[in-house]
C-alpha positions as CSV (number, residue, x, y, z in Angstrom):
1,M,-51.1,260.4,-64.5
2,R,-48.4,262.6,-63.0
3,A,-44.7,262.1,-63.1
4,T,-42.8,262.1,-59.9
5,S,-39.3,262.3,-59.6
6,I,-37.4,260.2,-57.2
7,A,-34.5,261.6,-55.3
8,L,-31.2,259.6,-56.3
9,P,-28.6,259.4,-53.2
10,T,-25.0,260.6,-53.7
11,E,-23.2,257.3,-54.5
12,L,-19.7,256.4,-56.1
13,A,-20.5,253.3,-58.5
14,P,-18.1,250.3,-58.3
15,I,-14.8,251.5,-60.3
16,A,-14.5,249.4,-63.6
17,P,-12.3,247.7,-64.6
18,N,-11.0,246.6,-61.1
19,P,-8.2,245.8,-61.1
20,S,-7.5,248.1,-63.7
21,A,-4.4,249.0,-66.0
22,L,-6.4,252.4,-66.7
23,P,-8.2,254.2,-67.7
24,L,-10.5,253.9,-64.7
25,Q,-14.3,254.2,-65.6
26,L,-15.8,256.4,-63.0
27,G,-19.9,256.3,-62.3
28,Y,-21.3,258.5,-59.7
29,T,-24.7,259.9,-58.5
30,L,-25.4,263.4,-57.1
31,S,-28.5,263.8,-55.0
32,R,-28.7,267.4,-56.2
33,A,-26.7,270.1,-58.0
34,G,-23.4,271.2,-56.1
35,R,-19.6,271.1,-56.1
36,V,-18.1,267.6,-56.5
37,R,-14.4,266.5,-55.9
38,I,-13.2,263.2,-56.9
39,A,-9.7,262.6,-55.6
40,L,-7.4,259.7,-55.6
41,F,-5.2,258.3,-52.5
42,D,-2.6,255.9,-51.8
43,V,-3.0,253.5,-49.0
44,Q,-1.1,255.8,-46.8
45,G,-3.6,258.5,-47.3
46,R,-1.6,260.7,-49.6
47,Q,-3.5,262.6,-52.3
48,V,-1.9,261.2,-55.5
49,A,-4.6,263.2,-58.1
50,V,-7.7,265.0,-58.4
51,L,-9.7,263.3,-61.0
52,E,-12.5,265.6,-61.0
53,Q,-13.8,268.7,-59.5
54,G,-16.3,271.7,-59.9
55,E,-20.0,272.3,-60.0
56,R,-22.2,269.6,-61.2
57,A,-26.0,268.9,-61.8
58,G,-27.8,266.5,-59.8
59,G,-28.2,263.1,-61.4
60,R,-26.0,260.4,-62.9
61,H,-22.5,261.2,-64.4
62,R,-19.7,259.1,-66.0
63,N,-16.0,259.9,-66.5
64,A,-12.9,258.2,-67.5
65,W,-9.5,259.0,-66.1
66,A,-6.4,257.9,-67.9
67,G,-4.0,259.1,-65.4
68,G,-2.6,261.4,-67.9
69,D,-1.9,264.3,-65.5
70,L,0.7,262.4,-63.5
71,R,4.3,262.6,-64.4
72,G,5.7,258.9,-65.0
73,G,2.1,257.4,-64.8
74,L,0.8,255.8,-62.0
75,P,2.4,252.8,-60.4
76,A,0.8,249.6,-59.6
77,G,-0.7,249.5,-56.5
78,V,-4.2,249.9,-54.4
79,Y,-5.7,253.2,-54.0
80,I,-8.6,254.7,-52.9
81,V,-11.1,256.8,-54.9
82,Q,-13.1,259.4,-52.8
83,L,-16.2,261.4,-53.8
84,S,-16.9,264.5,-51.7
85,A,-20.3,266.3,-52.2
86,A,-22.2,268.5,-50.5
87,D,-24.3,266.0,-48.6
88,R,-21.6,262.9,-48.5
89,T,-18.3,261.3,-48.9
90,V,-18.0,258.0,-50.4
91,H,-14.8,256.0,-50.9
92,R,-13.9,253.1,-53.1
93,R,-10.7,250.8,-53.5
94,V,-9.2,250.3,-56.7
95,A,-6.3,248.1,-57.7
96,V,-4.0,249.5,-60.8
97,V,-2.0,246.9,-62.4
98,R,0.8,247.4,-65.3
């Protein structure tokens, strides 16, 4: 029997926990290798932080972001996590609590 590879779609998994007191647990799948950028935006559309960026292999990935690169931390509120890859851009909402 021959093994077949099934292409996975580019997807951003639900953010966990949600609501979150940080760190955010990020899971995503890339359909193919390439450049990825995951950014955090406030509800007014302003970019708050870049959570991850760079070249990544195709397949499943996990990352945790604790907000450490923001001075003063991340205020409580609703944010949008945006995954941008070569073939797709995906958004998820997350509520941050203190």
